C-alpha positions in Angstrom: 17.4 10.3 -24.7 14.2 12.7 -25.3 13.7 15.9 -22.5 11.3 14.4 -19.9 7.9 15.6 -19.5 6.1 15.6 -16.1 2.8 14.8 -16.0 0.2 13.0 -13.9 0.4 9.1 -13.5 -2.2 7.3 -15.4 -3.9 4.0 -15.1 -1.7 3.1 -18.5 1.7 3.7 -16.6 1.7 1.6 -13.6 3.9 -1.6 -15.8 6.3 1.5 -16.8 6.4 2.7 -13.2 7.1 -0.9 -11.7 10.0 -1.6 -14.6 11.5 1.9 -13.4 11.0 1.4 -9.7 13.1 -2.3 -10.3 15.8 -0.2 -11.7 15.9 2.1 -8.7 15.6 -0.9 -6.5 18.7 -2.7 -8.4 20.8 0.4 -8.3 19.8 2.3 -4.7 17.9 -0.5 -3.0 15.3 1.7 -3.0 12.7 0.6 -1.5 15.1 -1.4 0.8 13.0 -4.9 0.5 11.3 -5.1 -2.7 7.6 -5.5 -2.5 5.3 -8.4 -2.9 2.9 -6.2 -4.8 4.8 -3.1 -6.1 2.0 -1.6 -7.8 0.1 -1.2 -4.3 3.6 -0.1 -2.6 3.5 2.6 -5.9 -0.5 3.8 -4.5 -0.2 3.2 -1.1 -3.3 4.0 1.4 -4.4 7.4 1.6 -3.0 8.1 -2.4 -4.3 11.6 -3.4 -2.3 12.0 -6.6 1.0 10.9 -8.5 3.0 12.2 -11.4 5.4 10.4 -13.6 8.5 12.1 -15.6 8.3 10.1 -19.0 10.3 10.1 -22.2 8.3 8.7 -24.8 7.4 5.4 -23.5 9.8 5.5 -21.0 9.1 6.2 -17.2 12.1 7.7 -15.8 10.9 9.0 -12.3 7.8 8.9 -10.0 6.4 10.9 -7.0 3.1 11.0 -5.2 0.9 12.6 -2.5 -0.5 10.7 0.4 -2.7 11.9 3.5 -0.1 12.5 6.4 -0.1 10.0 9.1 0.0 10.9 12.6 3.7 10.4 13.4 4.6 12.4 10.7 2.4 15.1 11.6 3.3 15.0 15.3 7.3 15.4 13.8 5.9 18.3 11.6 4.2 20.3 14.6 1.1 20.4 12.9 -2.1 18.6 12.8 -2.6 15.5 10.1 -5.4 17.8 8.5 -3.2 20.4 7.5 -0.6 18.5 6.0 -0.3 16.2 2.8 2.8 13.8 2.4 5.2 14.0 -0.7 6.0 9.8 -0.8 7.5 7.5 -3.4 9.9 10.1 -5.2 12.5 8.3 -7.2 14.4 9.2 -10.3 16.1 6.0 -12.5 19.8 6.0 -12.6 19.7 7.0 -16.3 17.3 10.2 -15.7 20.1 11.2 -13.0 22.1 14.4 -13.3 19.5 15.6 -15.7 16.6 17.5 -13.3 14.2 14.9 -13.3 13.9 14.3 -9.5 14.0 17.9 -9.1 11.1 18.4 -11.5 9.4 15.6 -9.9 9.3 17.9 -6.7 8.5 21.0 -8.5 5.5 19.4 -10.0 4.0 18.3 -6.6 5.0 21.8 -5.6 3.0 23.5 -8.5 0.1 21.6 -7.7 0.4 23.5 -4.4 -1.5 26.3 -3.2 -4.2 27.2 -0.4 -4.7 24.2 1.6 -2.5 21.8 3.2 1.5 22.2 3.8 3.8 19.5 2.3 6.1 17.4 4.5 8.1 14.2 3.5 9.9 11.7 5.3 13.3 10.5 3.9 15.7 8.0 5.1 19.3 9.1 6.7 20.7 7.3 4.1 19.9 9.0 1.1 22.2 11.9 0.9 21.3 12.8 -2.5 17.4 13.4 -1.8 18.2 15.1 1.5 20.5 17.3 -0.7 17.3 18.1 -2.8 15.1 19.3 -0.5 17.3 21.2 1.3 18.7 23.1 -2.0 14.8 23.3 -2.5 14.2 25.2 0.9 12.7 22.2 2.8 13.6 22.6 6.4 14.3 19.4 8.8 11.8 19.8 11.6 12.4 16.1 13.1 13.9 12.5 13.0 12.9 9.2 14.6 13.7 5.9 14.3 11.9 3.9 11.3 10.2 0.8 11.7 12.1 -1.6 9.0 15.7 -2.1 8.1 17.9 -0.8 5.8 19.6 -2.8 3.2 23.1 -2.4 5.1 21.0 -3.8 8.3 20.9 -0.6 10.0 17.5 0.3 11.9 16.4 3.4 9.4 16.5 6.7 10.9 13.6 8.9 9.3 14.2 12.2 8.9 10.9 14.7 8.3 10.9 17.5 6.1 8.8 20.5 6.1 8.0 22.5 2.7 8.9 26.2 2.6 6.4 28.3 4.6 4.0 30.2 2.1 4.8 27.8 -0.9 4.0 24.4 -1.1 0.5 24.0 0.1 -1.8 21.6 -1.7 -5.4 22.2 -3.2 -6.2 18.7 -4.5 -6.6 17.3 -7.8 
């Protein structure tokens, strides 16, 4: 398999992004419920920017940035206008252990500069994702019950993570 490249998501990537997401859903139940409109799910309200990991025509992973909601901002202890949220981060099973998720997180961080601080939410059952964020220096700043049920029937427990201080600040596209 070719070495993955990280680049901004293009309109023409959506079909391959949905196909990649389908493999992640099948393997990991992420998202827990398959969305009625997966393209809309990958482009939520408040989307600011998105990146993909590609190898040739194949999308191996995805990450986006969105405006931060009030509950996430409250967990982070900062006003929403001082934050931007990392969202829809995934790597396909075939891309794992190749640093794809780490590279996507680094792309978000590289897009960061003076401006708003990066924050994200992750479900408690996502151990590999939690380990990735903590290895990258992100700090858990809060937890709350989610408003959805996980694939195994539990009420989701969401953890809020804040990017390292002085590091990840988003400057915009």
